[in-house]
PDBQT receptor file of N, H, CA, C and O in Angstrom, charges set to zero:
ATOM      1  N   MET A   1      -6.215  -7.963  11.885  1.00  0.00    +0.000 N 
ATOM      2  CA  MET A   1      -5.475  -6.740  11.750  1.00  0.00    +0.000 C 
ATOM      3  C   MET A   1      -6.413  -5.577  12.009  1.00  0.00    +0.000 C 
ATOM      4  O   MET A   1      -7.626  -5.668  11.817  1.00  0.00    +0.000 OA
ATOM      5  N   LYS A   2      -5.817  -4.485  12.447  1.00  0.00    +0.000 N 
ATOM      6  H   LYS A   2      -4.832  -4.411  12.603  1.00  0.00    +0.000 HD
ATOM      7  CA  LYS A   2      -6.586  -3.284  12.723  1.00  0.00    +0.000 C 
ATOM      8  C   LYS A   2      -5.882  -2.104  12.068  1.00  0.00    +0.000 C 
ATOM      9  O   LYS A   2      -4.658  -1.981  12.125  1.00  0.00    +0.000 OA
ATOM     10  N   PHE A   3      -6.671  -1.245  11.448  1.00  0.00    +0.000 N 
ATOM     11  H   PHE A   3      -7.665  -1.344  11.402  1.00  0.00    +0.000 HD
ATOM     12  CA  PHE A   3      -6.143  -0.058  10.798  1.00  0.00    +0.000 C 
ATOM     13  C   PHE A   3      -6.753   1.169  11.461  1.00  0.00    +0.000 C 
ATOM     14  O   PHE A   3      -7.955   1.204  11.724  1.00  0.00    +0.000 OA
ATOM     15  N   ASP A   4      -5.933   2.165  11.729  1.00  0.00    +0.000 N 
ATOM     16  H   ASP A   4      -4.956   2.136  11.516  1.00  0.00    +0.000 HD
ATOM     17  CA  ASP A   4      -6.402   3.458  12.224  1.00  0.00    +0.000 C 
ATOM     18  C   ASP A   4      -5.829   4.538  11.323  1.00  0.00    +0.000 C 
ATOM     19  O   ASP A   4      -4.622   4.580  11.083  1.00  0.00    +0.000 OA
ATOM     20  N   VAL A   5      -6.694   5.408  10.826  1.00  0.00    +0.000 N 
ATOM     21  H   VAL A   5      -7.674   5.373  11.020  1.00  0.00    +0.000 HD
ATOM     22  CA  VAL A   5      -6.255   6.523   9.995  1.00  0.00    +0.000 C 
ATOM     23  C   VAL A   5      -6.640   7.807  10.718  1.00  0.00    +0.000 C 
ATOM     24  O   VAL A   5      -7.797   8.011  11.083  1.00  0.00    +0.000 OA
ATOM     25  N   THR A   6      -5.651   8.662  10.916  1.00  0.00    +0.000 N 
ATOM     26  H   THR A   6      -4.710   8.496  10.619  1.00  0.00    +0.000 HD
ATOM     27  CA  THR A   6      -5.908   9.947  11.579  1.00  0.00    +0.000 C 
ATOM     28  C   THR A   6      -5.347  11.072  10.717  1.00  0.00    +0.000 C 
ATOM     29  O   THR A   6      -4.394  10.876   9.963  1.00  0.00    +0.000 OA
ATOM     30  N   ALA A   7      -5.943  12.237  10.836  1.00  0.00    +0.000 N 
ATOM     31  H   ALA A   7      -6.717  12.396  11.449  1.00  0.00    +0.000 HD
ATOM     32  CA  ALA A   7      -5.476  13.403  10.085  1.00  0.00    +0.000 C 
ATOM     33  C   ALA A   7      -5.328  14.586  11.029  1.00  0.00    +0.000 C 
ATOM     34  O   ALA A   7      -6.206  14.862  11.847  1.00  0.00    +0.000 OA
ATOM     35  N   THR A   8      -4.217  15.269  10.902  1.00  0.00    +0.000 N 
ATOM     36  H   THR A   8      -3.504  15.044  10.237  1.00  0.00    +0.000 HD
ATOM     37  CA  THR A   8      -3.960  16.493  11.637  1.00  0.00    +0.000 C 
ATOM     38  C   THR A   8      -3.403  17.504  10.645  1.00  0.00    +0.000 C 
ATOM     39  O   THR A   8      -2.322  17.308  10.089  1.00  0.00    +0.000 OA
ATOM     40  N   ASP A   9      -4.134  18.567  10.429  1.00  0.00    +0.000 N 
ATOM     41  H   ASP A   9      -5.012  18.726  10.880  1.00  0.00    +0.000 HD
ATOM     42  CA  ASP A   9      -3.760  19.563   9.424  1.00  0.00    +0.000 C 
ATOM     43  C   ASP A   9      -3.527  18.867   8.073  1.00  0.00    +0.000 C 
ATOM     44  O   ASP A   9      -4.448  18.267   7.520  1.00  0.00    +0.000 OA
ATOM     45  N   ASP A  10      -2.306  18.946   7.548  1.00  0.00    +0.000 N 
ATOM     46  H   ASP A  10      -1.558  19.434   7.998  1.00  0.00    +0.000 HD
ATOM     47  CA  ASP A  10      -2.035  18.343   6.241  1.00  0.00    +0.000 C 
ATOM     48  C   ASP A  10      -1.296  17.010   6.343  1.00  0.00    +0.000 C 
ATOM     49  O   ASP A  10      -0.719  16.546   5.360  1.00  0.00    +0.000 OA
ATOM     50  N   GLU A  11      -1.311  16.395   7.522  1.00  0.00    +0.000 N 
ATOM     51  H   GLU A  11      -1.780  16.773   8.320  1.00  0.00    +0.000 HD
ATOM     52  CA  GLU A  11      -0.632  15.109   7.718  1.00  0.00    +0.000 C 
ATOM     53  C   GLU A  11      -1.654  14.006   7.962  1.00  0.00    +0.000 C 
ATOM     54  O   GLU A  11      -2.563  14.160   8.778  1.00  0.00    +0.000 OA
ATOM     55  N   ILE A  12      -1.498  12.892   7.247  1.00  0.00    +0.000 N 
ATOM     56  H   ILE A  12      -0.760  12.767   6.584  1.00  0.00    +0.000 HD
ATOM     57  CA  ILE A  12      -2.351  11.724   7.429  1.00  0.00    +0.000 C 
ATOM     58  C   ILE A  12      -1.469  10.573   7.891  1.00  0.00    +0.000 C 
ATOM     59  O   ILE A  12      -0.437  10.287   7.283  1.00  0.00    +0.000 OA
ATOM     60  N   VAL A  13      -1.883   9.913   8.973  1.00  0.00    +0.000 N 
ATOM     61  H   VAL A  13      -2.722  10.145   9.466  1.00  0.00    +0.000 HD
ATOM     62  CA  VAL A  13      -1.131   8.784   9.516  1.00  0.00    +0.000 C 
ATOM     63  C   VAL A  13      -2.011   7.547   9.439  1.00  0.00    +0.000 C 
ATOM     64  O   VAL A  13      -3.139   7.547   9.932  1.00  0.00    +0.000 OA
ATOM     65  N   TRP A  14      -1.495   6.496   8.821  1.00  0.00    +0.000 N 
ATOM     66  H   TRP A  14      -0.579   6.496   8.421  1.00  0.00    +0.000 HD
ATOM     67  CA  TRP A  14      -2.195   5.221   8.714  1.00  0.00    +0.000 C 
ATOM     68  C   TRP A  14      -1.424   4.231   9.572  1.00  0.00    +0.000 C 
ATOM     69  O   TRP A  14      -0.305   3.847   9.230  1.00  0.00    +0.000 OA
ATOM     70  N   GLU A  15      -2.012   3.822  10.676  1.00  0.00    +0.000 N 
ATOM     71  H   GLU A  15      -2.921   4.134  10.954  1.00  0.00    +0.000 HD
ATOM     72  CA  GLU A  15      -1.370   2.895  11.605  1.00  0.00    +0.000 C 
ATOM     73  C   GLU A  15      -2.010   1.516  11.442  1.00  0.00    +0.000 C 
ATOM     74  O   GLU A  15      -3.233   1.381  11.432  1.00  0.00    +0.000 OA
ATOM     75  N   THR A  16      -1.173   0.514  11.317  1.00  0.00    +0.000 N 
ATOM     76  H   THR A  16      -0.179   0.624  11.325  1.00  0.00    +0.000 HD
ATOM     77  CA  THR A  16      -1.624  -0.854  11.121  1.00  0.00    +0.000 C 
ATOM     78  C   THR A  16      -1.120  -1.717  12.261  1.00  0.00    +0.000 C 
ATOM     79  O   THR A  16       0.054  -1.654  12.626  1.00  0.00    +0.000 OA
ATOM     80  N   ARG A  17      -2.017  -2.531  12.828  1.00  0.00    +0.000 N 
ATOM     81  H   ARG A  17      -2.970  -2.583  12.531  1.00  0.00    +0.000 HD
ATOM     82  CA  ARG A  17      -1.634  -3.438  13.918  1.00  0.00    +0.000 C 
ATOM     83  C   ARG A  17      -2.088  -4.849  13.580  1.00  0.00    +0.000 C 
ATOM     84  O   ARG A  17      -3.117  -5.062  12.939  1.00  0.00    +0.000 OA
ATOM     85  N   GLY A  18      -1.295  -5.793  14.026  1.00  0.00    +0.000 N 
ATOM     86  H   GLY A  18      -0.459  -5.620  14.547  1.00  0.00    +0.000 HD
ATOM     87  CA  GLY A  18      -1.648  -7.192  13.840  1.00  0.00    +0.000 C 
ATOM     88  C   GLY A  18      -0.682  -8.062  14.624  1.00  0.00    +0.000 C 
ATOM     89  O   GLY A  18       0.354  -7.589  15.091  1.00  0.00    +0.000 OA
ATOM     90  N   ASP A  19      -1.024  -9.333  14.767  1.00  0.00    +0.000 N 
ATOM     91  H   ASP A  19      -1.866  -9.718  14.388  1.00  0.00    +0.000 HD
ATOM     92  CA  ASP A  19      -0.111 -10.231  15.464  1.00  0.00    +0.000 C 
ATOM     93  C   ASP A  19       1.068 -10.563  14.554  1.00  0.00    +0.000 C 
ATOM     94  O   ASP A  19       1.101 -10.130  13.402  1.00  0.00    +0.000 OA
ATOM     95  N   ALA A  20       2.020 -11.316  15.053  1.00  0.00    +0.000 N 
ATOM     96  H   ALA A  20       1.993 -11.668  15.989  1.00  0.00    +0.000 HD
ATOM     97  CA  ALA A  20       3.235 -11.624  14.297  1.00  0.00    +0.000 C 
ATOM     98  C   ALA A  20       2.927 -12.305  12.968  1.00  0.00    +0.000 C 
ATOM     99  O   ALA A  20       3.662 -12.122  11.998  1.00  0.00    +0.000 OA
ATOM    100  N   GLY A  21       1.862 -13.079  12.909  1.00  0.00    +0.000 N 
ATOM    101  H   GLY A  21       1.264 -13.227  13.697  1.00  0.00    +0.000 HD
ATOM    102  CA  GLY A  21       1.487 -13.754  11.677  1.00  0.00    +0.000 C 
ATOM    103  C   GLY A  21       1.022 -12.807  10.580  1.00  0.00    +0.000 C 
ATOM    104  O   GLY A  21       0.975 -13.189   9.411  1.00  0.00    +0.000 OA
ATOM    105  N   ALA A  22       0.682 -11.588  10.942  1.00  0.00    +0.000 N 
ATOM    106  H   ALA A  22       0.720 -11.278  11.892  1.00  0.00    +0.000 HD
ATOM    107  CA  ALA A  22       0.183 -10.615   9.969  1.00  0.00    +0.000 C 
ATOM    108  C   ALA A  22       1.313  -9.883   9.247  1.00  0.00    +0.000 C 
ATOM    109  O   ALA A  22       1.061  -9.175   8.272  1.00  0.00    +0.000 OA
ATOM    110  N   GLN A  23       2.536 -10.040   9.704  1.00  0.00    +0.000 N 
ATOM    111  H   GLN A  23       2.741 -10.615  10.496  1.00  0.00    +0.000 HD
ATOM    112  CA  GLN A  23       3.650  -9.273   9.153  1.00  0.00    +0.000 C 
ATOM    113  C   GLN A  23       3.811  -9.464   7.649  1.00  0.00    +0.000 C 
ATOM    114  O   GLN A  23       3.986  -8.484   6.925  1.00  0.00    +0.000 OA
ATOM    115  N   SER A  24       3.755 -10.696   7.165  1.00  0.00    +0.000 N 
ATOM    116  H   SER A  24       3.612 -11.492   7.753  1.00  0.00    +0.000 HD
ATOM    117  CA  SER A  24       3.958 -10.913   5.732  1.00  0.00    +0.000 C 
ATOM    118  C   SER A  24       2.840 -10.279   4.908  1.00  0.00    +0.000 C 
ATOM    119  O   SER A  24       3.097  -9.755   3.824  1.00  0.00    +0.000 OA
ATOM    120  N   ALA A  25       1.613 -10.319   5.403  1.00  0.00    +0.000 N 
ATOM    121  H   ALA A  25       1.405 -10.744   6.284  1.00  0.00    +0.000 HD
ATOM    122  CA  ALA A  25       0.498  -9.700   4.684  1.00  0.00    +0.000 C 
ATOM    123  C   ALA A  25       0.653  -8.180   4.665  1.00  0.00    +0.000 C 
ATOM    124  O   ALA A  25       0.384  -7.545   3.646  1.00  0.00    +0.000 OA
ATOM    125  N   ILE A  26       1.081  -7.595   5.775  1.00  0.00    +0.000 N 
ATOM    126  H   ILE A  26       1.300  -8.111   6.603  1.00  0.00    +0.000 HD
ATOM    127  CA  ILE A  26       1.284  -6.142   5.835  1.00  0.00    +0.000 C 
ATOM    128  C   ILE A  26       2.406  -5.727   4.892  1.00  0.00    +0.000 C 
ATOM    129  O   ILE A  26       2.283  -4.730   4.180  1.00  0.00    +0.000 OA
ATOM    130  N   GLU A  27       3.494  -6.482   4.885  1.00  0.00    +0.000 N 
ATOM    131  H   GLU A  27       3.594  -7.291   5.464  1.00  0.00    +0.000 HD
ATOM    132  CA  GLU A  27       4.608  -6.169   3.987  1.00  0.00    +0.000 C 
ATOM    133  C   GLU A  27       4.174  -6.254   2.525  1.00  0.00    +0.000 C 
ATOM    134  O   GLU A  27       4.550  -5.408   1.713  1.00  0.00    +0.000 OA
ATOM    135  N   GLU A  28       3.390  -7.265   2.192  1.00  0.00    +0.000 N 
ATOM    136  H   GLU A  28       3.085  -7.952   2.851  1.00  0.00    +0.000 HD
ATOM    137  CA  GLU A  28       2.916  -7.415   0.818  1.00  0.00    +0.000 C 
ATOM    138  C   GLU A  28       1.995  -6.250   0.442  1.00  0.00    +0.000 C 
ATOM    139  O   GLU A  28       2.071  -5.733  -0.672  1.00  0.00    +0.000 OA
ATOM    140  N   TYR A  29       1.144  -5.846   1.352  1.00  0.00    +0.000 N 
ATOM    141  H   TYR A  29       1.083  -6.266   2.257  1.00  0.00    +0.000 HD
ATOM    142  CA  TYR A  29       0.249  -4.714   1.114  1.00  0.00    +0.000 C 
ATOM    143  C   TYR A  29       1.058  -3.442   0.846  1.00  0.00    +0.000 C 
ATOM    144  O   TYR A  29       0.739  -2.675  -0.062  1.00  0.00    +0.000 OA
ATOM    145  N   MET A  30       2.095  -3.230   1.635  1.00  0.00    +0.000 N 
ATOM    146  H   MET A  30       2.354  -3.853   2.373  1.00  0.00    +0.000 HD
ATOM    147  CA  MET A  30       2.909  -2.026   1.486  1.00  0.00    +0.000 C 
ATOM    148  C   MET A  30       3.687  -2.038   0.164  1.00  0.00    +0.000 C 
ATOM    149  O   MET A  30       4.063  -0.977  -0.334  1.00  0.00    +0.000 OA
ATOM    150  N   ARG A  31       3.930  -3.200  -0.400  1.00  0.00    +0.000 N 
ATOM    151  H   ARG A  31       3.625  -4.063   0.005  1.00  0.00    +0.000 HD
ATOM    152  CA  ARG A  31       4.659  -3.304  -1.663  1.00  0.00    +0.000 C 
ATOM    153  C   ARG A  31       3.749  -3.170  -2.883  1.00  0.00    +0.000 C 
ATOM    154  O   ARG A  31       4.252  -3.167  -4.007  1.00  0.00    +0.000 OA
ATOM    155  N   LEU A  32       2.447  -3.060  -2.708  1.00  0.00    +0.000 N 
ATOM    156  H   LEU A  32       2.039  -3.062  -1.795  1.00  0.00    +0.000 HD
ATOM    157  CA  LEU A  32       1.541  -2.995  -3.852  1.00  0.00    +0.000 C 
ATOM    158  C   LEU A  32       1.897  -1.898  -4.864  1.00  0.00    +0.000 C 
ATOM    159  O   LEU A  32       1.917  -2.186  -6.061  1.00  0.00    +0.000 OA
ATOM    160  N   PRO A  33       2.177  -0.659  -4.449  1.00  0.00    +0.000 N 
ATOM    161  CA  PRO A  33       2.529   0.356  -5.463  1.00  0.00    +0.000 C 
ATOM    162  C   PRO A  33       3.768  -0.046  -6.275  1.00  0.00    +0.000 C 
ATOM    163  O   PRO A  33       3.802   0.128  -7.494  1.00  0.00    +0.000 OA
ATOM    164  N   GLU A  34       4.774  -0.580  -5.594  1.00  0.00    +0.000 N 
ATOM    165  H   GLU A  34       4.746  -0.722  -4.604  1.00  0.00    +0.000 HD
ATOM    166  CA  GLU A  34       5.986  -1.032  -6.281  1.00  0.00    +0.000 C 
ATOM    167  C   GLU A  34       5.668  -2.169  -7.250  1.00  0.00    +0.000 C 
ATOM    168  O   GLU A  34       6.140  -2.174  -8.387  1.00  0.00    +0.000 OA
ATOM    169  N   ARG A  35       4.877  -3.118  -6.803  1.00  0.00    +0.000 N 
ATOM    170  H   ARG A  35       4.493  -3.115  -5.879  1.00  0.00    +0.000 HD
ATOM    171  CA  ARG A  35       4.524  -4.252  -7.657  1.00  0.00    +0.000 C 
ATOM    172  C   ARG A  35       3.698  -3.805  -8.864  1.00  0.00    +0.000 C 
ATOM    173  O   ARG A  35       3.869  -4.341  -9.959  1.00  0.00    +0.000 OA
ATOM    174  N   LEU A  36       2.815  -2.838  -8.679  1.00  0.00    +0.000 N 
ATOM    175  H   LEU A  36       2.676  -2.403  -7.789  1.00  0.00    +0.000 HD
ATOM    176  CA  LEU A  36       2.023  -2.346  -9.808  1.00  0.00    +0.000 C 
ATOM    177  C   LEU A  36       2.924  -1.733 -10.871  1.00  0.00    +0.000 C 
ATOM    178  O   LEU A  36       2.670  -1.888 -12.065  1.00  0.00    +0.000 OA
ATOM    179  N   ARG A  37       3.977  -1.036 -10.446  1.00  0.00    +0.000 N 
ATOM    180  H   ARG A  37       4.184  -0.909  -9.476  1.00  0.00    +0.000 HD
ATOM    181  CA  ARG A  37       4.926  -0.478 -11.412  1.00  0.00    +0.000 C 
ATOM    182  C   ARG A  37       5.709  -1.593 -12.101  1.00  0.00    +0.000 C 
ATOM    183  O   ARG A  37       5.917  -1.543 -13.314  1.00  0.00    +0.000 OA
ATOM    184  N   GLU A  38       6.144  -2.597 -11.342  1.00  0.00    +0.000 N 
ATOM    185  H   GLU A  38       5.975  -2.638 -10.357  1.00  0.00    +0.000 HD
ATOM    186  CA  GLU A  38       6.967  -3.680 -11.878  1.00  0.00    +0.000 C 
ATOM    187  C   GLU A  38       6.180  -4.638 -12.773  1.00  0.00    +0.000 C 
ATOM    188  O   GLU A  38       6.722  -5.153 -13.752  1.00  0.00    +0.000 OA
ATOM    189  N   GLU A  39       4.924  -4.879 -12.452  1.00  0.00    +0.000 N 
ATOM    190  H   GLU A  39       4.484  -4.461 -11.657  1.00  0.00    +0.000 HD
ATOM    191  CA  GLU A  39       4.160  -5.948 -13.070  1.00  0.00    +0.000 C 
ATOM    192  C   GLU A  39       3.180  -5.458 -14.130  1.00  0.00    +0.000 C 
ATOM    193  O   GLU A  39       2.206  -6.143 -14.441  1.00  0.00    +0.000 OA
ATOM    194  N   ALA A  40       3.428  -4.296 -14.675  1.00  0.00    +0.000 N 
ATOM    195  H   ALA A  40       4.219  -3.739 -14.423  1.00  0.00    +0.000 HD
ATOM    196  CA  ALA A  40       2.497  -3.729 -15.667  1.00  0.00    +0.000 C 
ATOM    197  C   ALA A  40       2.758  -4.318 -17.050  1.00  0.00    +0.000 C 
ATOM    198  O   ALA A  40       3.193  -3.620 -17.966  1.00  0.00    +0.000 OA
ATOM    199  N   ARG A  41       2.486  -5.605 -17.182  1.00  0.00    +0.000 N 
ATOM    200  H   ARG A  41       2.133  -6.172 -16.437  1.00  0.00    +0.000 HD
ATOM    201  CA  ARG A  41       2.622  -6.279 -18.471  1.00  0.00    +0.000 C 
ATOM    202  C   ARG A  41       1.586  -7.404 -18.538  1.00  0.00    +0.000 C 
ATOM    203  O   ARG A  41       1.069  -7.822 -17.502  1.00  0.00    +0.000 OA
ATOM    204  N   PRO A  42       1.280  -7.893 -19.724  1.00  0.00    +0.000 N 
ATOM    205  CA  PRO A  42       0.260  -8.945 -19.854  1.00  0.00    +0.000 C 
ATOM    206  C   PRO A  42       0.544 -10.138 -18.934  1.00  0.00    +0.000 C 
ATOM    207  O   PRO A  42       1.676 -10.616 -18.851  1.00  0.00    +0.000 OA
ATOM    208  N   GLY A  43      -0.478 -10.600 -18.261  1.00  0.00    +0.000 N 
ATOM    209  H   GLY A  43      -1.397 -10.212 -18.328  1.00  0.00    +0.000 HD
ATOM    210  CA  GLY A  43      -0.346 -11.736 -17.359  1.00  0.00    +0.000 C 
ATOM    211  C   GLY A  43       0.075 -11.363 -15.952  1.00  0.00    +0.000 C 
ATOM    212  O   GLY A  43       0.063 -12.207 -15.055  1.00  0.00    +0.000 OA
ATOM    213  N   HIS A  44       0.442 -10.123 -15.751  1.00  0.00    +0.000 N 
ATOM    214  H   HIS A  44       0.451  -9.437 -16.480  1.00  0.00    +0.000 HD
ATOM    215  CA  HIS A  44       0.848  -9.650 -14.423  1.00  0.00    +0.000 C 
ATOM    216  C   HIS A  44       0.023  -8.416 -14.088  1.00  0.00    +0.000 C 
ATOM    217  O   HIS A  44       0.544  -7.303 -14.014  1.00  0.00    +0.000 OA
ATOM    218  N   ASP A  45      -1.249  -8.630 -13.889  1.00  0.00    +0.000 N 
ATOM    219  H   ASP A  45      -1.672  -9.534 -13.948  1.00  0.00    +0.000 HD
ATOM    220  CA  ASP A  45      -2.171  -7.546 -13.633  1.00  0.00    +0.000 C 
ATOM    221  C   ASP A  45      -2.640  -7.593 -12.183  1.00  0.00    +0.000 C 
ATOM    222  O   ASP A  45      -2.016  -8.242 -11.344  1.00  0.00    +0.000 OA
ATOM    223  N   VAL A  46      -3.722  -6.913 -11.897  1.00  0.00    +0.000 N 
ATOM    224  H   VAL A  46      -4.229  -6.386 -12.579  1.00  0.00    +0.000 HD
ATOM    225  CA  VAL A  46      -4.257  -6.863 -10.536  1.00  0.00    +0.000 C 
ATOM    226  C   VAL A  46      -4.599  -8.267 -10.029  1.00  0.00    +0.000 C 
ATOM    227  O   VAL A  46      -4.393  -8.559  -8.851  1.00  0.00    +0.000 OA
ATOM    228  N   ALA A  47      -5.111  -9.127 -10.889  1.00  0.00    +0.000 N 
ATOM    229  H   ALA A  47      -5.278  -8.889 -11.846  1.00  0.00    +0.000 HD
ATOM    230  CA  ALA A  47      -5.428 -10.498 -10.472  1.00  0.00    +0.000 C 
ATOM    231  C   ALA A  47      -4.167 -11.227 -10.022  1.00  0.00    +0.000 C 
ATOM    232  O   ALA A  47      -4.196 -11.984  -9.052  1.00  0.00    +0.000 OA
ATOM    233  N   HIS A  48      -3.058 -10.999 -10.726  1.00  0.00    +0.000 N 
ATOM    234  H   HIS A  48      -3.034 -10.384 -11.514  1.00  0.00    +0.000 HD
ATOM    235  CA  HIS A  48      -1.778 -11.605 -10.343  1.00  0.00    +0.000 C 
ATOM    236  C   HIS A  48      -1.337 -11.092  -8.973  1.00  0.00    +0.000 C 
ATOM    237  O   HIS A  48      -0.906 -11.869  -8.121  1.00  0.00    +0.000 OA
ATOM    238  N   LEU A  49      -1.447  -9.775  -8.768  1.00  0.00    +0.000 N 
ATOM    239  H   LEU A  49      -1.797  -9.144  -9.460  1.00  0.00    +0.000 HD
ATOM    240  CA  LEU A  49      -1.066  -9.187  -7.480  1.00  0.00    +0.000 C 
ATOM    241  C   LEU A  49      -1.954  -9.714  -6.357  1.00  0.00    +0.000 C 
ATOM    242  O   LEU A  49      -1.478 -10.005  -5.260  1.00  0.00    +0.000 OA
ATOM    243  N   LYS A  50      -3.237  -9.832  -6.640  1.00  0.00    +0.000 N 
ATOM    244  H   LYS A  50      -3.624  -9.596  -7.532  1.00  0.00    +0.000 HD
ATOM    245  CA  LYS A  50      -4.188 -10.335  -5.644  1.00  0.00    +0.000 C 
ATOM    246  C   LYS A  50      -3.857 -11.777  -5.270  1.00  0.00    +0.000 C 
ATOM    247  O   LYS A  50      -3.909 -12.140  -4.095  1.00  0.00    +0.000 OA
ATOM    248  N   ALA A  51      -3.520 -12.594  -6.252  1.00  0.00    +0.000 N 
ATOM    249  H   ALA A  51      -3.478 -12.299  -7.207  1.00  0.00    +0.000 HD
ATOM    250  CA  ALA A  51      -3.169 -13.989  -5.979  1.00  0.00    +0.000 C 
ATOM    251  C   ALA A  51      -1.922 -14.062  -5.105  1.00  0.00    +0.000 C 
ATOM    252  O   ALA A  51      -1.864 -14.864  -4.173  1.00  0.00    +0.000 OA
ATOM    253  N   HIS A  52      -0.922 -13.227  -5.400  1.00  0.00    +0.000 N 
ATOM    254  H   HIS A  52      -0.969 -12.575  -6.157  1.00  0.00    +0.000 HD
ATOM    255  CA  HIS A  52       0.306 -13.222  -4.608  1.00  0.00    +0.000 C 
ATOM    256  C   HIS A  52       0.011 -12.792  -3.162  1.00  0.00    +0.000 C 
ATOM    257  O   HIS A  52       0.508 -13.404  -2.216  1.00  0.00    +0.000 OA
ATOM    258  N   ALA A  53      -0.793 -11.747  -3.000  1.00  0.00    +0.000 N 
ATOM    259  H   ALA A  53      -1.196 -11.250  -3.768  1.00  0.00    +0.000 HD
ATOM    260  CA  ALA A  53      -1.144 -11.276  -1.660  1.00  0.00    +0.000 C 
ATOM    261  C   ALA A  53      -1.949 -12.331  -0.908  1.00  0.00    +0.000 C 
ATOM    262  O   ALA A  53      -1.782 -12.488   0.301  1.00  0.00    +0.000 OA
ATOM    263  N   SER A  54      -2.810 -13.048  -1.601  1.00  0.00    +0.000 N 
ATOM    264  H   SER A  54      -2.945 -12.920  -2.584  1.00  0.00    +0.000 HD
ATOM    265  CA  SER A  54      -3.608 -14.101  -0.966  1.00  0.00    +0.000 C 
ATOM    266  C   SER A  54      -2.729 -15.229  -0.448  1.00  0.00    +0.000 C 
ATOM    267  O   SER A  54      -3.026 -15.820   0.590  1.00  0.00    +0.000 OA
ATOM    268  N   ARG A  55      -1.640 -15.536  -1.169  1.00  0.00    +0.000 N 
ATOM    269  H   ARG A  55      -1.399 -15.056  -2.013  1.00  0.00    +0.000 HD
ATOM    270  CA  ARG A  55      -0.734 -16.598  -0.729  1.00  0.00    +0.000 C 
ATOM    271  C   ARG A  55      -0.063 -16.282   0.597  1.00  0.00    +0.000 C 
ATOM    272  O   ARG A  55       0.297 -17.199   1.335  1.00  0.00    +0.000 OA
ATOM    273  N   VAL A  56       0.117 -14.991   0.922  1.00  0.00    +0.000 N 
ATOM    274  H   VAL A  56      -0.176 -14.246   0.323  1.00  0.00    +0.000 HD
ATOM    275  CA  VAL A  56       0.744 -14.643   2.199  1.00  0.00    +0.000 C 
ATOM    276  C   VAL A  56      -0.287 -14.372   3.290  1.00  0.00    +0.000 C 
ATOM    277  O   VAL A  56       0.072 -13.961   4.394  1.00  0.00    +0.000 OA
ATOM    278  N   GLY A  57      -1.573 -14.601   2.987  1.00  0.00    +0.000 N 
ATOM    279  H   GLY A  57      -1.865 -14.935   2.091  1.00  0.00    +0.000 HD
ATOM    280  CA  GLY A  57      -2.588 -14.530   4.022  1.00  0.00    +0.000 C 
ATOM    281  C   GLY A  57      -3.544 -13.359   3.966  1.00  0.00    +0.000 C 
ATOM    282  O   GLY A  57      -4.440 -13.266   4.806  1.00  0.00    +0.000 OA
ATOM    283  N   LEU A  58      -3.387 -12.461   3.006  1.00  0.00    +0.000 N 
ATOM    284  H   LEU A  58      -2.660 -12.537   2.324  1.00  0.00    +0.000 HD
ATOM    285  CA  LEU A  58      -4.299 -11.328   2.895  1.00  0.00    +0.000 C 
ATOM    286  C   LEU A  58      -5.618 -11.833   2.321  1.00  0.00    +0.000 C 
ATOM    287  O   LEU A  58      -5.622 -12.496   1.284  1.00  0.00    +0.000 OA
ATOM    288  N   ARG A  59      -6.729 -11.533   2.971  1.00  0.00    +0.000 N 
ATOM    289  H   ARG A  59      -6.726 -10.994   3.814  1.00  0.00    +0.000 HD
ATOM    290  CA  ARG A  59      -8.047 -11.955   2.493  1.00  0.00    +0.000 C 
ATOM    291  C   ARG A  59      -8.787 -10.746   1.966  1.00  0.00    +0.000 C 
ATOM    292  O   ARG A  59      -8.704  -9.653   2.526  1.00  0.00    +0.000 OA
ATOM    293  N   PHE A  60      -9.504 -10.955   0.892  1.00  0.00    +0.000 N 
ATOM    294  H   PHE A  60      -9.571 -11.843   0.437  1.00  0.00    +0.000 HD
ATOM    295  CA  PHE A  60     -10.276  -9.887   0.271  1.00  0.00    +0.000 C 
ATOM    296  C   PHE A  60     -11.747 -10.124   0.616  1.00  0.00    +0.000 C 
ATOM    297  O   PHE A  60     -12.313 -11.156   0.253  1.00  0.00    +0.000 OA
ATOM    298  N   THR A  61     -12.360  -9.179   1.311  1.00  0.00    +0.000 N 
ATOM    299  H   THR A  61     -11.900  -8.341   1.606  1.00  0.00    +0.000 HD
ATOM    300  CA  THR A  61     -13.716  -9.369   1.816  1.00  0.00    +0.000 C 
ATOM    301  C   THR A  61     -14.721  -9.588   0.700  1.00  0.00    +0.000 C 
ATOM    302  O   THR A  61     -15.728 -10.259   0.929  1.00  0.00    +0.000 OA
ATOM    303  N   ALA A  62     -14.504  -9.062  -0.483  1.00  0.00    +0.000 N 
ATOM    304  H   ALA A  62     -13.687  -8.517  -0.669  1.00  0.00    +0.000 HD
ATOM    305  CA  ALA A  62     -15.438  -9.267  -1.585  1.00  0.00    +0.000 C 
ATOM    306  C   ALA A  62     -15.457 -10.712  -2.031  1.00  0.00    +0.000 C 
ATOM    307  O   ALA A  62     -16.405 -11.144  -2.687  1.00  0.00    +0.000 OA
ATOM    308  N   ASP A  63     -14.413 -11.479  -1.683  1.00  0.00    +0.000 N 
ATOM    309  H   ASP A  63     -13.643 -11.128  -1.150  1.00  0.00    +0.000 HD
ATOM    310  CA  ASP A  63     -14.321 -12.880  -2.086  1.00  0.00    +0.000 C 
ATOM    311  C   ASP A  63     -14.877 -13.846  -1.047  1.00  0.00    +0.000 C 
ATOM    312  O   ASP A  63     -15.037 -15.031  -1.338  1.00  0.00    +0.000 OA
ATOM    313  N   THR A  64     -15.171 -13.369   0.142  1.00  0.00    +0.000 N 
ATOM    314  H   THR A  64     -15.041 -12.406   0.377  1.00  0.00    +0.000 HD
ATOM    315  CA  THR A  64     -15.643 -14.260   1.197  1.00  0.00    +0.000 C 
ATOM    316  C   THR A  64     -17.155 -14.370   1.145  1.00  0.00    +0.000 C 
ATOM    317  O   THR A  64     -17.848 -13.396   0.853  1.00  0.00    +0.000 OA
ATOM    318  N   SER A  65     -17.660 -15.551   1.426  1.00  0.00    +0.000 N 
ATOM    319  H   SER A  65     -17.097 -16.343   1.663  1.00  0.00    +0.000 HD
ATOM    320  CA  SER A  65     -19.107 -15.710   1.448  1.00  0.00    +0.000 C 
ATOM    321  C   SER A  65     -19.661 -15.120   2.739  1.00  0.00    +0.000 C 
ATOM    322  O   SER A  65     -19.035 -15.188   3.797  1.00  0.00    +0.000 OA
ATOM    323  N   ARG A  66     -20.819 -14.556   2.624  1.00  0.00    +0.000 N 
ATOM    324  H   ARG A  66     -21.327 -14.501   1.765  1.00  0.00    +0.000 HD
ATOM    325  CA  ARG A  66     -21.415 -13.877   3.791  1.00  0.00    +0.000 C 
ATOM    326  C   ARG A  66     -22.517 -14.700   4.382  1.00  0.00    +0.000 C 
ATOM    327  O   ARG A  66     -23.132 -14.292   5.367  1.00  0.00    +0.000 OA
TER     328      ARG A  66
């Protein structure tokens, strides 16, 4: 996936590109604010959200070995 962020005056545009297989990961990423509001209870924290996003293919660079 590729991300481009541009700013013009007071407008910021975040453009995301990826192949067809990236669609579910992009959709899950875009739902993060909604999920954070919905899942704000014990057992449904950031780790829960991260696990769900990982199941659809989103990889977290801090978790990969270098």
